Every structure is written in C-alpha cells, then in structure tokens.
ModelCIF file with pLDDT and N, C-alpha, C, O atoms, coordinates in Angstrom:
data_MODEL
#
_entry.id   MODEL 
#
_entity.id                         1 
_entity.type                       polymer 
_entity.pdbx_number_of_molecules   1 
#
_entity_poly.entity_id                      1 
_entity_poly.type                           'polypeptide(L)' 
_entity_poly.nstd_linkage                   no 
_entity_poly.nstd_monomer                   no 
_entity_poly.pdbx_seq_one_letter_code       
;(UNK)(UNK)(UNK)(UNK)(UNK)(UNK)(UNK)(UNK)(UNK)(UNK)(UNK)(UNK)(UNK)(UNK)(UNK)(UNK)
(UNK)(UNK)(UNK)(UNK)(UNK)(UNK)(UNK)(UNK)(UNK)(UNK)(UNK)(UNK)(UNK)(UNK)(UNK)(UNK)
(UNK)(UNK)(UNK)(UNK)(UNK)(UNK)(UNK)(UNK)
;
_entity_poly.pdbx_seq_one_letter_code_can   XXXXXXXXXXXXXXXXXXXXXXXXXXXXXXXXXXXXXXXX 
_entity_poly.pdbx_strand_id                 A 
#
loop_
_entity_poly_seq.entity_id 
_entity_poly_seq.num 
_entity_poly_seq.mon_id 
_entity_poly_seq.hetero 
1 1  UNK n 
1 2  UNK n 
1 3  UNK n 
1 4  UNK n 
1 5  UNK n 
1 6  UNK n 
1 7  UNK n 
1 8  UNK n 
1 9  UNK n 
1 10 UNK n 
1 11 UNK n 
1 12 UNK n 
1 13 UNK n 
1 14 UNK n 
1 15 UNK n 
1 16 UNK n 
1 17 UNK n 
1 18 UNK n 
1 19 UNK n 
1 20 UNK n 
1 21 UNK n 
1 22 UNK n 
1 23 UNK n 
1 24 UNK n 
1 25 UNK n 
1 26 UNK n 
1 27 UNK n 
1 28 UNK n 
1 29 UNK n 
1 30 UNK n 
1 31 UNK n 
1 32 UNK n 
1 33 UNK n 
1 34 UNK n 
1 35 UNK n 
1 36 UNK n 
1 37 UNK n 
1 38 UNK n 
1 39 UNK n 
1 40 UNK n 
#
_struct_asym.id          A 
_struct_asym.entity_id   1 
#
loop_
_ma_qa_metric.id 
_ma_qa_metric.mode 
_ma_qa_metric.name 
_ma_qa_metric.software_group_id 
_ma_qa_metric.type 
1 global pLDDT . pLDDT 
2 local  pLDDT . pLDDT 
#
_ma_qa_metric_global.metric_id      1 
_ma_qa_metric_global.metric_value   90.40 
_ma_qa_metric_global.model_id       1 
_ma_qa_metric_global.ordinal_id     1 
#
loop_
_ma_qa_metric_local.label_asym_id 
_ma_qa_metric_local.label_comp_id 
_ma_qa_metric_local.label_seq_id 
_ma_qa_metric_local.metric_id 
_ma_qa_metric_local.metric_value 
_ma_qa_metric_local.model_id 
_ma_qa_metric_local.ordinal_id 
A UNK 1  2 63.00 1 1  
A UNK 2  2 72.00 1 2  
A UNK 3  2 78.00 1 3  
A UNK 4  2 83.00 1 4  
A UNK 5  2 84.00 1 5  
A UNK 6  2 92.00 1 6  
A UNK 7  2 94.00 1 7  
A UNK 8  2 96.00 1 8  
A UNK 9  2 96.00 1 9  
A UNK 10 2 97.00 1 10 
A UNK 11 2 97.00 1 11 
A UNK 12 2 96.00 1 12 
A UNK 13 2 97.00 1 13 
A UNK 14 2 97.00 1 14 
A UNK 15 2 95.00 1 15 
A UNK 16 2 94.00 1 16 
A UNK 17 2 95.00 1 17 
A UNK 18 2 94.00 1 18 
A UNK 19 2 93.00 1 19 
A UNK 20 2 93.00 1 20 
A UNK 21 2 94.00 1 21 
A UNK 22 2 93.00 1 22 
A UNK 23 2 92.00 1 23 
A UNK 24 2 87.00 1 24 
A UNK 25 2 88.00 1 25 
A UNK 26 2 92.00 1 26 
A UNK 27 2 93.00 1 27 
A UNK 28 2 95.00 1 28 
A UNK 29 2 94.00 1 29 
A UNK 30 2 91.00 1 30 
A UNK 31 2 93.00 1 31 
A UNK 32 2 95.00 1 32 
A UNK 33 2 93.00 1 33 
A UNK 34 2 92.00 1 34 
A UNK 35 2 92.00 1 35 
A UNK 36 2 91.00 1 36 
A UNK 37 2 86.00 1 37 
A UNK 38 2 86.00 1 38 
A UNK 39 2 80.00 1 39 
A UNK 40 2 83.00 1 40 
#
loop_
_atom_site.group_PDB 
_atom_site.id 
_atom_site.type_symbol 
_atom_site.label_atom_id 
_atom_site.label_alt_id 
_atom_site.label_comp_id 
_atom_site.label_asym_id 
_atom_site.label_entity_id 
_atom_site.label_seq_id 
_atom_site.pdbx_PDB_ins_code 
_atom_site.Cartn_x 
_atom_site.Cartn_y 
_atom_site.Cartn_z 
_atom_site.occupancy 
_atom_site.B_iso_or_equiv 
_atom_site.pdbx_formal_charge 
_atom_site.auth_seq_id 
_atom_site.auth_comp_id 
_atom_site.auth_asym_id 
_atom_site.auth_atom_id 
_atom_site.pdbx_PDB_model_num 
ATOM 1   N N  . UNK A 1 1  ? 0.932  -1.176 0.225   1.00 63.00 ? 1  UNK A N  1 
ATOM 2   C CA . UNK A 1 1  ? 0.012  -0.113 0.228   1.00 63.00 ? 1  UNK A CA 1 
ATOM 3   C C  . UNK A 1 1  ? 1.036  1.169  -0.118  1.00 63.00 ? 1  UNK A C  1 
ATOM 4   O O  . UNK A 1 1  ? 2.032  1.194  0.604   1.00 63.00 ? 1  UNK A O  1 
ATOM 5   N N  . UNK A 1 2  ? 0.944  2.164  -1.050  1.00 72.00 ? 2  UNK A N  1 
ATOM 6   C CA . UNK A 1 2  ? 1.590  3.773  -1.020  1.00 72.00 ? 2  UNK A CA 1 
ATOM 7   C C  . UNK A 1 2  ? 0.895  4.074  0.252   1.00 72.00 ? 2  UNK A C  1 
ATOM 8   O O  . UNK A 1 2  ? -0.092 3.576  0.794   1.00 72.00 ? 2  UNK A O  1 
ATOM 9   N N  . UNK A 1 3  ? 2.203  5.636  0.768   1.00 78.00 ? 3  UNK A N  1 
ATOM 10  C CA . UNK A 1 3  ? 1.577  6.135  1.264   1.00 78.00 ? 3  UNK A CA 1 
ATOM 11  C C  . UNK A 1 3  ? 1.275  7.168  0.433   1.00 78.00 ? 3  UNK A C  1 
ATOM 12  O O  . UNK A 1 3  ? 1.741  6.999  -0.694  1.00 78.00 ? 3  UNK A O  1 
ATOM 13  N N  . UNK A 1 4  ? 0.312  8.754  0.664   1.00 83.00 ? 4  UNK A N  1 
ATOM 14  C CA . UNK A 1 4  ? -0.317 9.284  0.441   1.00 83.00 ? 4  UNK A CA 1 
ATOM 15  C C  . UNK A 1 4  ? -0.020 10.912 0.817   1.00 83.00 ? 4  UNK A C  1 
ATOM 16  O O  . UNK A 1 4  ? -0.367 10.999 1.995   1.00 83.00 ? 4  UNK A O  1 
ATOM 17  N N  . UNK A 1 5  ? 0.446  12.206 0.384   1.00 84.00 ? 5  UNK A N  1 
ATOM 18  C CA . UNK A 1 5  ? 1.044  12.935 0.838   1.00 84.00 ? 5  UNK A CA 1 
ATOM 19  C C  . UNK A 1 5  ? 0.331  14.400 0.643   1.00 84.00 ? 5  UNK A C  1 
ATOM 20  O O  . UNK A 1 5  ? 0.057  14.654 -0.530  1.00 84.00 ? 5  UNK A O  1 
ATOM 21  N N  . UNK A 1 6  ? 0.084  15.122 1.338   1.00 92.00 ? 6  UNK A N  1 
ATOM 22  C CA . UNK A 1 6  ? -1.139 16.070 0.803   1.00 92.00 ? 6  UNK A CA 1 
ATOM 23  C C  . UNK A 1 6  ? -0.401 17.724 1.641   1.00 92.00 ? 6  UNK A C  1 
ATOM 24  O O  . UNK A 1 6  ? -0.178 18.026 2.813   1.00 92.00 ? 6  UNK A O  1 
ATOM 25  N N  . UNK A 1 7  ? -0.322 18.045 1.059   1.00 94.00 ? 7  UNK A N  1 
ATOM 26  C CA . UNK A 1 7  ? 0.027  19.452 1.241   1.00 94.00 ? 7  UNK A CA 1 
ATOM 27  C C  . UNK A 1 7  ? -0.934 20.538 0.784   1.00 94.00 ? 7  UNK A C  1 
ATOM 28  O O  . UNK A 1 7  ? -1.330 20.582 -0.381  1.00 94.00 ? 7  UNK A O  1 
ATOM 29  N N  . UNK A 1 8  ? -1.228 21.230 1.517   1.00 96.00 ? 8  UNK A N  1 
ATOM 30  C CA . UNK A 1 8  ? -1.942 22.727 0.944   1.00 96.00 ? 8  UNK A CA 1 
ATOM 31  C C  . UNK A 1 8  ? -2.071 24.046 1.580   1.00 96.00 ? 8  UNK A C  1 
ATOM 32  O O  . UNK A 1 8  ? -2.815 24.267 2.535   1.00 96.00 ? 8  UNK A O  1 
ATOM 33  N N  . UNK A 1 9  ? -1.210 25.033 0.930   1.00 96.00 ? 9  UNK A N  1 
ATOM 34  C CA . UNK A 1 9  ? -0.453 26.214 0.988   1.00 96.00 ? 9  UNK A CA 1 
ATOM 35  C C  . UNK A 1 9  ? -0.930 27.099 0.260   1.00 96.00 ? 9  UNK A C  1 
ATOM 36  O O  . UNK A 1 9  ? -1.413 26.708 -0.803  1.00 96.00 ? 9  UNK A O  1 
ATOM 37  N N  . UNK A 1 10 ? -0.968 28.615 0.571   1.00 97.00 ? 10 UNK A N  1 
ATOM 38  C CA . UNK A 1 10 ? -1.118 29.354 -0.768  1.00 97.00 ? 10 UNK A CA 1 
ATOM 39  C C  . UNK A 1 10 ? -0.696 29.293 -2.065  1.00 97.00 ? 10 UNK A C  1 
ATOM 40  O O  . UNK A 1 10 ? -1.507 29.574 -2.948  1.00 97.00 ? 10 UNK A O  1 
ATOM 41  N N  . UNK A 1 11 ? 0.563  28.937 -2.382  1.00 97.00 ? 11 UNK A N  1 
ATOM 42  C CA . UNK A 1 11 ? 1.289  28.972 -3.721  1.00 97.00 ? 11 UNK A CA 1 
ATOM 43  C C  . UNK A 1 11 ? 1.777  27.732 -3.769  1.00 97.00 ? 11 UNK A C  1 
ATOM 44  O O  . UNK A 1 11 ? 1.975  26.952 -2.837  1.00 97.00 ? 11 UNK A O  1 
ATOM 45  N N  . UNK A 1 12 ? 1.984  27.580 -5.064  1.00 96.00 ? 12 UNK A N  1 
ATOM 46  C CA . UNK A 1 12 ? 2.312  26.667 -5.282  1.00 96.00 ? 12 UNK A CA 1 
ATOM 47  C C  . UNK A 1 12 ? 4.417  26.335 -4.985  1.00 96.00 ? 12 UNK A C  1 
ATOM 48  O O  . UNK A 1 12 ? 5.041  25.342 -4.609  1.00 96.00 ? 12 UNK A O  1 
ATOM 49  N N  . UNK A 1 13 ? 4.691  27.233 -5.249  1.00 97.00 ? 13 UNK A N  1 
ATOM 50  C CA . UNK A 1 13 ? 6.171  27.233 -4.504  1.00 97.00 ? 13 UNK A CA 1 
ATOM 51  C C  . UNK A 1 13 ? 6.102  27.112 -2.631  1.00 97.00 ? 13 UNK A C  1 
ATOM 52  O O  . UNK A 1 13 ? 7.101  26.518 -2.222  1.00 97.00 ? 13 UNK A O  1 
ATOM 53  N N  . UNK A 1 14 ? 5.433  27.418 -1.835  1.00 97.00 ? 14 UNK A N  1 
ATOM 54  C CA . UNK A 1 14 ? 5.251  26.943 -0.269  1.00 97.00 ? 14 UNK A CA 1 
ATOM 55  C C  . UNK A 1 14 ? 5.223  25.401 -0.318  1.00 97.00 ? 14 UNK A C  1 
ATOM 56  O O  . UNK A 1 14 ? 5.827  24.571 0.361   1.00 97.00 ? 14 UNK A O  1 
ATOM 57  N N  . UNK A 1 15 ? 4.266  25.261 -1.409  1.00 95.00 ? 15 UNK A N  1 
ATOM 58  C CA . UNK A 1 15 ? 3.767  23.121 -1.531  1.00 95.00 ? 15 UNK A CA 1 
ATOM 59  C C  . UNK A 1 15 ? 5.065  22.303 -1.770  1.00 95.00 ? 15 UNK A C  1 
ATOM 60  O O  . UNK A 1 15 ? 5.206  21.173 -1.304  1.00 95.00 ? 15 UNK A O  1 
ATOM 61  N N  . UNK A 1 16 ? 6.371  23.176 -2.812  1.00 94.00 ? 16 UNK A N  1 
ATOM 62  C CA . UNK A 1 16 ? 7.002  22.567 -3.098  1.00 94.00 ? 16 UNK A CA 1 
ATOM 63  C C  . UNK A 1 16 ? 8.564  22.787 -1.929  1.00 94.00 ? 16 UNK A C  1 
ATOM 64  O O  . UNK A 1 16 ? 9.386  21.902 -1.688  1.00 94.00 ? 16 UNK A O  1 
ATOM 65  N N  . UNK A 1 17 ? 8.575  23.995 -1.468  1.00 95.00 ? 17 UNK A N  1 
ATOM 66  C CA . UNK A 1 17 ? 8.951  24.615 0.072   1.00 95.00 ? 17 UNK A CA 1 
ATOM 67  C C  . UNK A 1 17 ? 9.551  22.783 0.592   1.00 95.00 ? 17 UNK A C  1 
ATOM 68  O O  . UNK A 1 17 ? 10.444 21.943 0.484   1.00 95.00 ? 17 UNK A O  1 
ATOM 69  N N  . UNK A 1 18 ? 7.790  23.218 1.376   1.00 94.00 ? 18 UNK A N  1 
ATOM 70  C CA . UNK A 1 18 ? 7.432  22.087 2.470   1.00 94.00 ? 18 UNK A CA 1 
ATOM 71  C C  . UNK A 1 18 ? 7.719  20.209 2.023   1.00 94.00 ? 18 UNK A C  1 
ATOM 72  O O  . UNK A 1 18 ? 8.366  19.352 2.625   1.00 94.00 ? 18 UNK A O  1 
ATOM 73  N N  . UNK A 1 19 ? 7.102  20.150 1.033   1.00 93.00 ? 19 UNK A N  1 
ATOM 74  C CA . UNK A 1 19 ? 7.578  18.955 0.207   1.00 93.00 ? 19 UNK A CA 1 
ATOM 75  C C  . UNK A 1 19 ? 9.209  18.131 -0.175  1.00 93.00 ? 19 UNK A C  1 
ATOM 76  O O  . UNK A 1 19 ? 9.538  16.996 -0.522  1.00 93.00 ? 19 UNK A O  1 
ATOM 77  N N  . UNK A 1 20 ? 10.100 19.723 0.186   1.00 93.00 ? 20 UNK A N  1 
ATOM 78  C CA . UNK A 1 20 ? 11.398 18.884 -0.302  1.00 93.00 ? 20 UNK A CA 1 
ATOM 79  C C  . UNK A 1 20 ? 12.501 18.959 1.061   1.00 93.00 ? 20 UNK A C  1 
ATOM 80  O O  . UNK A 1 20 ? 13.639 18.540 1.270   1.00 93.00 ? 20 UNK A O  1 
ATOM 81  N N  . UNK A 1 21 ? 11.055 20.058 2.168   1.00 94.00 ? 21 UNK A N  1 
ATOM 82  C CA . UNK A 1 21 ? 11.790 19.297 3.660   1.00 94.00 ? 21 UNK A CA 1 
ATOM 83  C C  . UNK A 1 21 ? 11.202 18.611 4.551   1.00 94.00 ? 21 UNK A C  1 
ATOM 84  O O  . UNK A 1 21 ? 11.302 18.891 5.745   1.00 94.00 ? 21 UNK A O  1 
ATOM 85  N N  . UNK A 1 22 ? 10.458 17.550 4.073   1.00 93.00 ? 22 UNK A N  1 
ATOM 86  C CA . UNK A 1 22 ? 9.459  16.672 4.558   1.00 93.00 ? 22 UNK A CA 1 
ATOM 87  C C  . UNK A 1 22 ? 10.450 15.289 4.208   1.00 93.00 ? 22 UNK A C  1 
ATOM 88  O O  . UNK A 1 22 ? 11.130 15.197 3.186   1.00 93.00 ? 22 UNK A O  1 
ATOM 89  N N  . UNK A 1 23 ? 10.365 14.170 5.366   1.00 92.00 ? 23 UNK A N  1 
ATOM 90  C CA . UNK A 1 23 ? 11.206 12.762 4.881   1.00 92.00 ? 23 UNK A CA 1 
ATOM 91  C C  . UNK A 1 23 ? 10.245 11.754 4.501   1.00 92.00 ? 23 UNK A C  1 
ATOM 92  O O  . UNK A 1 23 ? 9.232  11.300 5.031   1.00 92.00 ? 23 UNK A O  1 
ATOM 93  N N  . UNK A 1 24 ? 11.135 11.448 2.958   1.00 87.00 ? 24 UNK A N  1 
ATOM 94  C CA . UNK A 1 24 ? 9.819  10.579 2.388   1.00 87.00 ? 24 UNK A CA 1 
ATOM 95  C C  . UNK A 1 24 ? 9.896  8.923  2.847   1.00 87.00 ? 24 UNK A C  1 
ATOM 96  O O  . UNK A 1 24 ? 9.059  8.131  3.280   1.00 87.00 ? 24 UNK A O  1 
ATOM 97  N N  . UNK A 1 25 ? 11.963 8.794  2.378   1.00 88.00 ? 25 UNK A N  1 
ATOM 98  C CA . UNK A 1 25 ? 12.253 7.152  2.315   1.00 88.00 ? 25 UNK A CA 1 
ATOM 99  C C  . UNK A 1 25 ? 13.297 7.016  3.060   1.00 88.00 ? 25 UNK A C  1 
ATOM 100 O O  . UNK A 1 25 ? 14.384 7.487  2.727   1.00 88.00 ? 25 UNK A O  1 
ATOM 101 N N  . UNK A 1 26 ? 13.013 6.030  4.708   1.00 92.00 ? 26 UNK A N  1 
ATOM 102 C CA . UNK A 1 26 ? 14.093 6.181  5.810   1.00 92.00 ? 26 UNK A CA 1 
ATOM 103 C C  . UNK A 1 26 ? 14.573 6.943  5.637   1.00 92.00 ? 26 UNK A C  1 
ATOM 104 O O  . UNK A 1 26 ? 15.539 6.990  4.875   1.00 92.00 ? 26 UNK A O  1 
ATOM 105 N N  . UNK A 1 27 ? 14.022 8.057  6.393   1.00 93.00 ? 27 UNK A N  1 
ATOM 106 C CA . UNK A 1 27 ? 13.691 9.642  7.287   1.00 93.00 ? 27 UNK A CA 1 
ATOM 107 C C  . UNK A 1 27 ? 14.536 10.516 6.202   1.00 93.00 ? 27 UNK A C  1 
ATOM 108 O O  . UNK A 1 27 ? 14.936 11.471 6.869   1.00 93.00 ? 27 UNK A O  1 
ATOM 109 N N  . UNK A 1 28 ? 15.116 10.711 4.574   1.00 95.00 ? 28 UNK A N  1 
ATOM 110 C CA . UNK A 1 28 ? 14.855 10.955 3.671   1.00 95.00 ? 28 UNK A CA 1 
ATOM 111 C C  . UNK A 1 28 ? 14.615 11.890 3.514   1.00 95.00 ? 28 UNK A C  1 
ATOM 112 O O  . UNK A 1 28 ? 13.458 11.748 3.909   1.00 95.00 ? 28 UNK A O  1 
ATOM 113 N N  . UNK A 1 29 ? 14.682 13.433 3.110   1.00 94.00 ? 29 UNK A N  1 
ATOM 114 C CA . UNK A 1 29 ? 13.945 14.434 2.308   1.00 94.00 ? 29 UNK A CA 1 
ATOM 115 C C  . UNK A 1 29 ? 14.329 14.046 1.224   1.00 94.00 ? 29 UNK A C  1 
ATOM 116 O O  . UNK A 1 29 ? 15.239 13.217 1.212   1.00 94.00 ? 29 UNK A O  1 
ATOM 117 N N  . UNK A 1 30 ? 13.742 14.535 -0.076  1.00 91.00 ? 30 UNK A N  1 
ATOM 118 C CA . UNK A 1 30 ? 13.745 14.606 -1.487  1.00 91.00 ? 30 UNK A CA 1 
ATOM 119 C C  . UNK A 1 30 ? 15.412 14.909 -1.772  1.00 91.00 ? 30 UNK A C  1 
ATOM 120 O O  . UNK A 1 30 ? 16.271 14.028 -1.801  1.00 91.00 ? 30 UNK A O  1 
ATOM 121 N N  . UNK A 1 31 ? 15.672 16.491 -1.990  1.00 93.00 ? 31 UNK A N  1 
ATOM 122 C CA . UNK A 1 31 ? 17.127 16.501 -1.642  1.00 93.00 ? 31 UNK A CA 1 
ATOM 123 C C  . UNK A 1 31 ? 18.458 15.358 -1.186  1.00 93.00 ? 31 UNK A C  1 
ATOM 124 O O  . UNK A 1 31 ? 19.643 15.235 -1.494  1.00 93.00 ? 31 UNK A O  1 
ATOM 125 N N  . UNK A 1 32 ? 17.776 14.860 -0.554  1.00 95.00 ? 32 UNK A N  1 
ATOM 126 C CA . UNK A 1 32 ? 18.975 13.685 -0.310  1.00 95.00 ? 32 UNK A CA 1 
ATOM 127 C C  . UNK A 1 32 ? 18.571 12.965 -0.654  1.00 95.00 ? 32 UNK A C  1 
ATOM 128 O O  . UNK A 1 32 ? 19.389 12.269 -0.053  1.00 95.00 ? 32 UNK A O  1 
ATOM 129 N N  . UNK A 1 33 ? 17.929 12.200 -1.186  1.00 93.00 ? 33 UNK A N  1 
ATOM 130 C CA . UNK A 1 33 ? 17.430 11.341 -2.379  1.00 93.00 ? 33 UNK A CA 1 
ATOM 131 C C  . UNK A 1 33 ? 17.578 11.515 -3.411  1.00 93.00 ? 33 UNK A C  1 
ATOM 132 O O  . UNK A 1 33 ? 17.691 10.510 -4.113  1.00 93.00 ? 33 UNK A O  1 
ATOM 133 N N  . UNK A 1 34 ? 17.664 12.930 -4.100  1.00 92.00 ? 34 UNK A N  1 
ATOM 134 C CA . UNK A 1 34 ? 17.245 13.770 -5.376  1.00 92.00 ? 34 UNK A CA 1 
ATOM 135 C C  . UNK A 1 34 ? 18.687 12.391 -5.845  1.00 92.00 ? 34 UNK A C  1 
ATOM 136 O O  . UNK A 1 34 ? 18.000 11.371 -5.784  1.00 92.00 ? 34 UNK A O  1 
ATOM 137 N N  . UNK A 1 35 ? 19.749 12.032 -6.127  1.00 92.00 ? 35 UNK A N  1 
ATOM 138 C CA . UNK A 1 35 ? 20.219 10.729 -7.036  1.00 92.00 ? 35 UNK A CA 1 
ATOM 139 C C  . UNK A 1 35 ? 20.165 9.698  -6.767  1.00 92.00 ? 35 UNK A C  1 
ATOM 140 O O  . UNK A 1 35 ? 21.090 9.015  -7.207  1.00 92.00 ? 35 UNK A O  1 
ATOM 141 N N  . UNK A 1 36 ? 19.307 9.116  -6.085  1.00 91.00 ? 36 UNK A N  1 
ATOM 142 C CA . UNK A 1 36 ? 19.305 7.781  -5.833  1.00 91.00 ? 36 UNK A CA 1 
ATOM 143 C C  . UNK A 1 36 ? 17.346 7.371  -6.789  1.00 91.00 ? 36 UNK A C  1 
ATOM 144 O O  . UNK A 1 36 ? 16.868 6.290  -7.133  1.00 91.00 ? 36 UNK A O  1 
ATOM 145 N N  . UNK A 1 37 ? 16.966 8.311  -6.857  1.00 86.00 ? 37 UNK A N  1 
ATOM 146 C CA . UNK A 1 37 ? 15.027 8.677  -7.591  1.00 86.00 ? 37 UNK A CA 1 
ATOM 147 C C  . UNK A 1 37 ? 16.010 8.057  -8.864  1.00 86.00 ? 37 UNK A C  1 
ATOM 148 O O  . UNK A 1 37 ? 17.211 8.138  -9.123  1.00 86.00 ? 37 UNK A O  1 
ATOM 149 N N  . UNK A 1 38 ? 14.520 7.223  -9.675  1.00 86.00 ? 38 UNK A N  1 
ATOM 150 C CA . UNK A 1 38 ? 14.324 7.301  -11.157 1.00 86.00 ? 38 UNK A CA 1 
ATOM 151 C C  . UNK A 1 38 ? 13.238 7.703  -11.288 1.00 86.00 ? 38 UNK A C  1 
ATOM 152 O O  . UNK A 1 38 ? 12.275 7.393  -10.587 1.00 86.00 ? 38 UNK A O  1 
ATOM 153 N N  . UNK A 1 39 ? 13.248 8.612  -12.405 1.00 80.00 ? 39 UNK A N  1 
ATOM 154 C CA . UNK A 1 39 ? 12.215 9.450  -13.001 1.00 80.00 ? 39 UNK A CA 1 
ATOM 155 C C  . UNK A 1 39 ? 11.809 8.643  -14.590 1.00 80.00 ? 39 UNK A C  1 
ATOM 156 O O  . UNK A 1 39 ? 12.608 8.700  -15.524 1.00 80.00 ? 39 UNK A O  1 
ATOM 157 N N  . UNK A 1 40 ? 10.463 7.908  -14.710 1.00 83.00 ? 40 UNK A N  1 
ATOM 158 C CA . UNK A 1 40 ? 10.058 7.358  -15.182 1.00 83.00 ? 40 UNK A CA 1 
ATOM 159 C C  . UNK A 1 40 ? 9.065  8.174  -15.554 1.00 83.00 ? 40 UNK A C  1 
ATOM 160 O O  . UNK A 1 40 ? 8.176  7.764  -16.301 1.00 83.00 ? 40 UNK A O  1 
#
C-alpha cells in the first residue's frame, strides 16, 4: 500500500518548499534522495 502526501499552502512554491523538507524514505528528504531516484 502506498502512502499519500497532502500539502495545502497558498502558493505552489510553498508546497514545493514544504515537500522538499519532509522525510520521504528512510527519513531522507527529497534533496538527500535526488541522486537515488529514477524518474519515469
């Protein structure tokens, strides 16, 4: 089962900023994982 992330902020920039700071996998943020992710 997949987890769902829901972020509501006044601007897209604020949503992206918050998303980049939350732990995604093994407590790592997006920027800590970026080189390990594969975009399809």
